[in-house]
Phi, psi and omega in degrees: 000134181272134179095191183285133177209166185242135177225123176052043176077017182225141180279139176235153165247118194056238180253023185245128180291124178290329176297317178296322179295321179297323178291318185287320189246354181079177178228155354288151178215141172268137179228132182240148174263111178297321183293324180286323174301315179299312179302315182296319179295317184292339173300322176286304188302317183290348179266349190263162176275172190296326182265359178282159182232135169256110184250103182300133179284102188298330183299337183286327177197106189258012179299133186297326177296322176295317179295320178297317178301312181293322177299320180295338179270356179099017181284148163265186185218141173252118182244155180230015174203161178297323181287330171296321176300315179298321177302316181296319179295320176298324180284358177091014182292146172284122180306333180287001174244022183241131171246145185241111179252179177118143189276343190238041182297128178281169177301318181296321180292319178294318178300318178298316180296318179294312181295330180280348178058053182285171184298313182198139166264122179273108186280135186244002178196163176294324179296321178295321177302314180297323177296317179297316180302314181297317183294315183288327178293318178294327182274348183065033182244167172245152181219143174265136184224160168233157174257128176276121184257138176257108187273002183058050176240130179278139175283352180057043177229196181300139183303332181288341180242019172259120190237001187253012178273159182294342177275358183279154178283350188270141170070184181228164177288165178299323181294318177294322178299321177297318178298317179295322180296324177290324176296319181294330177301334182278350189249128180281333189271353181240123178254121175272108185243357182203166170236140183232156178203143174213109189272353177146191186239160180062046178276132179238358183250119182302322185297331178294320179292318180293323177298317178297317179299315180299320179301316182291316183293324177297316179292320180298318178296324179292317179295322183288351173291336175271204186270353179288156182236091177284115184262330185223154174245124180253109184267010177072203180229225173094004178300136187277161172238169180270108173272319184230282180224016178291153171285121177280150180271126179276113187300317183297314181297316183292316180296323178298318181287325176296314181292326176296327182293329184248015186298333180262005179252149186268058180235136166281162183243138172238133174234152187232061181285148175226289182307318185287352176262316185249346188305304184278003182267003185231147172231154173249118178272135181213147181257141176283116179275317183217148166253123182235108183259127179236174178297329184267321190211147168264119180258133166255109183268117188247171184269002171259142182229185181296340176287335178273323180218100187269350186304315179298323180285321186278319187247003191055037185287145179257127175234136174297141178234132180229148168286136182290332180225134179294136178236149177271067177230166182293132176283131177225163176268133184232152161261126181269114183235157181255184183271356184292141185279066178209138175294337179287352184281068178234124185266334180195147182235149171057051181252126179278115184220149171257092184222165174213172178300131184099345178296150173256133176247158174242125173263121191274164169058047183245015182288348175237135178058031174258269180297333179299334181253010182291156181221177177255024180306141186066021183052045176266144182275132180292146186291161170285165174239134184234139178245129173246147177222096190070245178254000178280139183234132178225130174274119186256352169200120183282163179294141177294157172247159178298321181298320177295322184297324183261006187292340180268358183262151183274081185281346181263359183293136177253128180286000000 
């Protein structure tokens, strides 16, 4: 069975005991199911046409082993920094399957993208276009680009992950996109081959995606009346998963309906999923250090903190929490808190669990925006990452050491 399942009162990921992993690798630890990542990716790929691209959003999980796995399945990649681009190249990705998004690309990052000859730089402002023009002219190179359009459509999710409103820093209006397309017509070194849009993350309503798609195709048809040749429509990613009781978006159904919408139009399709590929494929293992019962709340103080998983603190995100092994103890409601010196260091509230000091818990659905957003706050060491495939286990990133953490600091300096 792919993903989290229970056997004889114990949690497994695929065919691997999570309790055994906690003993072998310690806690906190991130664990991913390779088979579930593969299943999730193939839902997209198997729905697409031969020239369409599924470009995994690297920001959601940038571990090179994960990127290598997806690359082996035929995935492209959506990057938002120069170093994410480098990660993909290290993972063996074909540059012609990489798109580069983001509002603040530096000169060095643009030069890297141009020199790497990637599929497309998604331009997010008129100023960025002028920077690209200058760089390619100085380098004597040509570059393929898309314009990221902001359609003023809400993803109807948390405001921090809604990116398609007119108040957002991302993309440009359709009118500005038209102006930019005319500017590009004057330039020999820049080819405008696509339009892109990403309205946000954790989207569960098909009509929002179709509205965004209609916005792009209408604009593409208008631009193509001139001399530009829009070849592809990039509808971004953001399909939601079920953390608690949300309706999860079925990738196959949505891609089928999206492709049906453009079947009579001469556009290839690019999608940039992240969360919906790796999100439900990961768990965070953590050990209960203390049980602290007060008049107001029962606290389970664990060894994972907001530096390991910031989503609950940053987004008020809800994650399912399970005891890794069934115990014959009284079930109580707990607030799961970490050791970080912040009141915001709360991972879950009001959870009914049968646990005791020393118990191992699993925090579910952390394969996206979990370890990728981890930090060393409080000089805490970031967790290892482990990949399981059935019963096979591979450590894909070892736990940091204190010596590594301070290796960039001038510890020998004398004041």
